Phi, psi and omega in degrees: 000128185294130174071011182209136179267132180281121179280144171302149185308319183294316179292325178297321179294320179295319179296322179298319180294319181294324185275353180077021183267011187303319180302316180291319182292328178297321178292318182290338180299335179295338184286335190287341186268004183286146183275181179119148180271133179288153177289165183289325184292138177290160184293341182280352180264146180178198182297155178304132177089346180204137178258164174305323178297322176298321178296319178299315179298319180295323176301317179296319179299312181295324179293322176295318177301316182294323178298319180291317179298330179299334175296321179289327175297315179299318180296324179293329182272345185303126176077002182266345185080001179286134183291150176295313182267144177223086187306321182294313179296317181297319178297323179292321178297315179296318180297319178296318179296320178297318179294318178298319180296318179299316179295327182275354181080027178252147179305111185293330180288323175298312179299318180298319179295316181294318180294322176298322177294322178298318180294318178298320178295320178297317178297322178298315177299312183298313181298316180296317181290320180296322175295316180298315182291328176291322179283325183227081183304332181293345181270000182293157176296146183293330184237138177267116181287162173269120183301327179295336178271338180279323186300322176300328177292320175297322178296319178298317178297319179298318179296316180291331179296316179298318179297320179293324180291330175297317178292321186280349188308317179296336181283342187305321183256007184278144181297337180272357184301311181300319181289323177296316179294318181298319178294323176296322178296316179303315181296319181284328186292339182298334181260007183247155172275177185300322182298314182283331174297315179298320179294323179298316177299319179296322184292338188254011188299332186253007183295313180257050186285343175057024176277126181300145178284000000 
């Protein structure tokens, strides 16, 4: 893997425990048991300037960003009576991602699953924070964001996610995908609290799904 040393599984688990990334890693552990033969090319090979492993790492980075931005979405909705979930908007987001994937030459169903997981993770953050803020008003964010200003940031992350998935596509069925993704999660989880770590694990459940295109 370019720029990163692969830790043996035992050492990786110890590092995960020290960094507090266990909730996310527990979710990602489900990915390791999927069947399928890995391709011959190593995970470090890929398009010029970026490897499939780099794409996997970028997906984790973007997913962590989205989990954090979801806190601002929750703050914008606090006290407004606006529902956390918006099935019509969410369906449109998934449909747009599927169309972008088709244009980019990426498996649209894979992208749709990952984007649906991102939305589920965002809802998880929002619900958890709204409950916390209702129970402990002093823990609320100092400033209430404007949702209209937050949504373009979510759109930017969504666009970059499809691009990262194009790079990561060869890694999807590789035997090293779960361990590469888990290490990326460990690195990102160090700067997150437990709530956002759990959401990060939820957001990445379909990245290494190893489902043939």
